[in-house]
C-alpha positions, 0 to 999 in steps of 0.5 A: 500565517500559522502552519496548517495542522493535518491529522492522519487518522489510522485504523492501527499501526500494524504493518499494512500497506496503507498504514506504512504509506501513511507513515511515509506521508507523515515523514515527507510532510514533517520534513517539508515543514509546510504542514504540522503532522498529528496522528490519531488511531482507532487501535493504538497497536502495531509495529509502526507505532514506535516509528510514528513516535520517532517523528516527534508525535507523542501521546497519539489519541486512540478512539476505540470502536466496537460498532458503528451502531452503539453508544460507544460510537457516539462517545468516541465521536464526541471525543474525536470532534473535541480533539479536532477543535482543540488541536485546530485541525485543518486537514483530516486524512484517513486511510481506509474503511473504518477511518473513512466512516469515523473520520469523515463524519467527525471532521464534518461535525467539527467543521474541519475545512479539508476532509480527505477520505481514501480508497486504496483497493478495487475490491475483494476486501469488504462486503456490499453493505460496507461499501454502501456505508463508505459511500455515505461517508464519502458524501461528506468528504471534500475529496476522495484520494485514490491511489490509482486510476483503477481505483478511481474508476471503481469509485466512479462506478460506485457513484462517487462524482469523478470531480471529487476523486483525486489520484495521488500515487504512492511514492517509494523511498529508494533507501528502503530497497537499497542493500548495504554497500558491499553486501553479496548475494550469498551473504544476503541469502544467508541472512534468511537461511536461504540456499547460498549458491549464487547459481540457484534461482530464487523467486520471491513474493511479498504479501500478507497472509491475512486475506485470500485476495492475495491468492497465494494458492495461485503462486504455489501452483505456479511454483510447482510448474516452475520447479518442474522446468527449473529444478532447484528453484527456491520460492520465498514467501514473505508475509504473516497472517492467519492463512500461514498454516493452510498455505504450508499444508498446500505447499506440502501437498504440491510437493514443494515442502523443501522448495518453499521458505515461509519467512514471516514478516520481513523487516529487511526487504532490501536484502531479501529483494537483492537475494531474489531473481524474479519477484511475483504478486498473485493478487485477485484485486489490488489498489496500487501495490507497495510490493510492486513498487519495491520490486521494481525499485530494487531492480527486479523483474516482476510477474504480477496479475493484471489487477488494480493499478498494476498496469499503471506501473508495470510496462509490459515486456519492459519492466515485467509481465502481467498475467490474468488473475488465477492463470497460474500456467501463464504466470509460471511460463513468464517466471520460467522465461525470466529465470532462463534468460538472465540478460532479459531479467536484468534489463527488465529490472533496470528499466523498472528501477528507472520508472520508479525513480522518474514517476513514483518518487517520494518527492512526487507524492509529497508535491501532489499531496501538498497541492491537494491540501493547499487547494482544499484549504483555499476553498475553505478559507471563508466557509469552514463548515462547507466546501462547495466548489468541486476540485478537478482531479487534473489539478493534482494528479501526476 
């Protein structure tokens, strides 16, 4: 039997959480060898493009869209359907709103037997109209991949049949958060132009600055309170986006100009987390945060808002703390507690790393994903254009 072909359809190769997870999945599938990996995209741009090509996937086709409602959509859809048929694609797996709509429709028209849509957030990113369009795309999907139970609940509330939703958690490559051997905290801090005094506390947040849903203002308000209680604390903000300038202004207005470090996009995440004492996420909504996985994998205690799948990975009072979205006072209190109790912070960090190793490994993600593909292809062996039997989420989630 020939090796099945899986197409991972990305919006772009920019450094986003969903895009990075698709690259992780591609590496895992390629290493396993049970599926032959192909890429396609709507925009052939971004820092992750070179990484994709290093996997041996070259000549990645681009299907640029300007709208879902013009002639170009039809042109690109025809190109996409022809590509799927020429490459004999067996599985199409998409990564978000635009690829869900374009990819699921094209895969249905091409007769691809396994069509895997994705939802990776609980809300706050798209309008009601877009969610309506996406739900229409999910009707022709074989299954919708949710990255957390929280996302599954939102999908079910929006009308997607529960038996059509598969929960597959993200996995973390521990190598991504493991610093080089022999590196000291002072050396790590020096890499980023941070204060090198090892007794000076550092609180870090890793999130993009492109969308208000990450709620950096909440983090900065909490930072102001922390600085009053623990003078000399440095706050490192790792992320890039169009909101950067207004966040710099807010930091200045809160009196934090000399205590905040805007690091931009960070490629040396292991070194940054190694240099940190407490790691934070202040989002108003999430699906399943890559940043939280990385914080915990790096053995750092976490203080995060209780949104999305955060409670599915953070064990309250064991690996970190959960606070209500928008409650900067509660967030500050938890950060201060951890900064002032190094033993508790260290124990929480170690417990967090243990949780990641045992429950959120790359191996578990690969196993769940391949099991999902296998089940869908078995169902479609004798009827390539239609998938009739619903798939049970219990068969594939961990």
